[in-house]
C-alpha positions as CSV (number, residue, x, y, z in Angstrom):
1,M,-33.6,-46.3,-31.9
2,S,-35.7,-46.4,-28.3
3,C,-35.0,-49.8,-26.6
4,C,-39.1,-49.0,-25.9
5,S,-39.9,-50.2,-29.3
6,S,-38.5,-54.1,-28.6
7,G,-40.0,-54.2,-25.3
8,Y,-36.7,-53.9,-23.5
9,C,-38.6,-51.3,-21.2
10,N,-41.8,-52.7,-19.7
11,F,-40.9,-53.2,-16.6
12,N,-42.3,-51.5,-13.3
13,F,-39.9,-52.0,-10.6
14,P,-40.6,-53.5,-7.2
15,E,-41.1,-52.0,-3.6
16,G,-38.9,-51.8,-1.6
17,P,-36.0,-49.5,-0.5
18,P,-35.1,-46.5,-3.1
19,L,-33.0,-46.6,-6.4
20,V,-30.0,-44.4,-6.8
21,D,-30.3,-42.0,-10.3
22,V,-28.6,-43.4,-12.8
23,P,-27.6,-47.4,-14.1
24,V,-24.8,-49.5,-13.0
25,S,-23.1,-51.9,-15.9
26,N,-23.7,-55.1,-13.6
27,L,-25.6,-56.4,-10.5
28,Q,-22.0,-56.6,-8.3
29,A,-20.9,-53.0,-8.9
30,K,-18.7,-51.3,-6.0
31,Y,-18.5,-47.7,-7.6
32,L,-21.2,-45.7,-8.9
33,F,-20.0,-42.0,-10.3
34,L,-22.6,-39.2,-9.8
35,P,-22.0,-36.4,-12.4
36,Y,-24.8,-34.3,-10.4
37,G,-24.5,-35.7,-6.2
38,T,-27.5,-37.1,-4.9
39,L,-28.9,-36.5,-1.3
40,L,-28.5,-39.7,-0.3
41,S,-25.8,-40.6,2.2
42,K,-23.0,-43.3,4.0
43,G,-24.9,-46.1,5.9
44,E,-28.1,-45.6,3.8
45,T,-29.7,-49.5,1.8
46,V,-30.3,-48.6,-1.8
47,R,-31.5,-50.8,-5.0
48,I,-28.6,-49.9,-8.0
49,W,-30.1,-51.0,-10.7
50,M,-29.5,-51.9,-14.5
51,E,-31.2,-50.9,-17.7
52,N,-32.4,-54.3,-18.0
53,G,-35.0,-53.8,-14.6
54,K,-32.6,-55.6,-12.9
55,T,-32.5,-54.8,-8.9
56,R,-30.1,-55.5,-6.2
57,V,-30.2,-53.9,-2.6
58,V,-26.5,-53.3,-1.2
59,L,-25.4,-50.7,1.4
60,I,-23.7,-47.6,0.7
61,E,-20.4,-47.8,2.0
62,E,-18.8,-44.1,1.4
63,K,-20.1,-41.6,-0.6
64,I,-16.9,-39.1,-1.6
65,K,-17.4,-36.1,-3.0
66,L,-15.1,-35.0,-6.3
67,L,-13.7,-31.6,-7.5
68,F,-12.6,-31.3,-10.9
69,S,-9.3,-29.8,-12.4
70,G,-7.2,-30.1,-15.1
71,D,-5.5,-32.8,-14.0
72,G,-9.4,-35.1,-13.7
73,P,-11.4,-35.7,-10.5
74,T,-9.7,-35.6,-7.1
75,P,-11.4,-36.4,-3.8
76,L,-12.3,-33.8,-1.7
77,E,-12.5,-35.2,1.7
78,Y,-10.5,-38.3,1.6
79,D,-6.7,-38.2,0.5
80,R,-6.2,-41.7,-1.4
81,V,-6.0,-42.6,-5.1
82,L,-9.8,-44.3,-6.1
83,P,-9.5,-46.7,-9.2
84,W,-10.5,-44.8,-11.6
85,E,-11.0,-47.6,-14.4
86,L,-13.3,-50.0,-12.3
87,I,-15.8,-46.7,-10.9
88,A,-16.0,-45.9,-14.9
89,F,-16.7,-49.8,-15.8
90,D,-19.0,-49.6,-12.9
91,S,-20.8,-46.7,-13.8
92,G,-21.4,-47.4,-18.0
93,I,-19.2,-44.3,-19.3
94,E,-16.0,-44.6,-20.9
95,I,-12.7,-43.8,-19.1
96,G,-11.8,-40.7,-20.8
97,E,-15.4,-38.9,-20.6
98,L,-14.9,-39.6,-16.4
99,M,-11.1,-38.3,-16.5
100,H,-12.0,-34.9,-18.2
101,W,-15.6,-34.6,-17.0
102,Q,-15.2,-30.9,-17.0
103,D,-15.2,-30.7,-20.4
104,H,-17.8,-32.6,-20.9
105,P,-21.6,-31.0,-22.3
106,L,-22.8,-32.1,-19.8
107,Y,-20.7,-31.2,-17.3
108,N,-22.0,-28.5,-14.8
109,P,-19.9,-26.3,-12.7
110,D,-22.7,-25.3,-9.5
111,T,-23.1,-29.1,-8.9
112,T,-20.5,-31.1,-6.9
113,S,-20.2,-34.7,-8.2
114,V,-19.5,-37.9,-6.8
115,V,-18.4,-41.6,-6.2
116,L,-21.0,-43.9,-4.4
117,V,-18.8,-47.1,-2.7
118,F,-21.1,-49.8,-2.1
119,S,-21.4,-52.7,0.2
120,Q,-22.8,-55.7,-1.0
121,I,-25.2,-57.2,0.9
122,I,-24.4,-61.3,1.3
123,E,-27.5,-63.1,0.0
124,V,-26.4,-66.7,1.5
125,P,-27.9,-69.1,-1.6
126,K,-30.2,-72.0,-0.5
127,T,-28.1,-75.5,0.1
128,F,-29.9,-78.6,-1.6
129,K,-30.9,-79.4,2.0
130,D,-33.3,-76.1,2.2
131,V,-34.9,-76.8,-0.9
132,L,-35.7,-80.5,-0.1
133,R,-36.7,-79.4,3.1
134,S,-38.8,-76.5,1.6
135,W,-40.4,-79.3,-1.4
136,L,-41.4,-82.0,1.0
137,Y,-42.9,-79.0,3.5
138,R,-45.6,-78.4,0.6
139,I,-46.0,-82.3,-0.1
140,R,-46.9,-82.4,3.4
141,T,-49.4,-79.4,3.5
142,L,-51.1,-80.7,0.4
């Protein structure tokens, strides 16, 4: 059954920075696994999105290329351990599927899989004083 029959997919993304290729599981995501790579690069401002149409502007902190072998994914350029459970959770896939991506039917050995690491842009919440001032300004300009 399609999600569009219930009207969930009837949304348009507003104008803004480019969208990442696949959705994330939540807007607080720090990582995103892209099985077929991406043209996006480190330092770019992009929007992550969820399947319900909500978006959030983030900054790409790192782009980590992966090599898949019998032991699972390993970073090509970095000598460190990645939090695979968190990457799977943020990407919305199962950890077993991620760790054995080379055995997945959609695996393409001609592409380089990547993990994007995001830096969330801090949004300063409005204080009561800011809300009150904007309300008083609207009353004054009536």
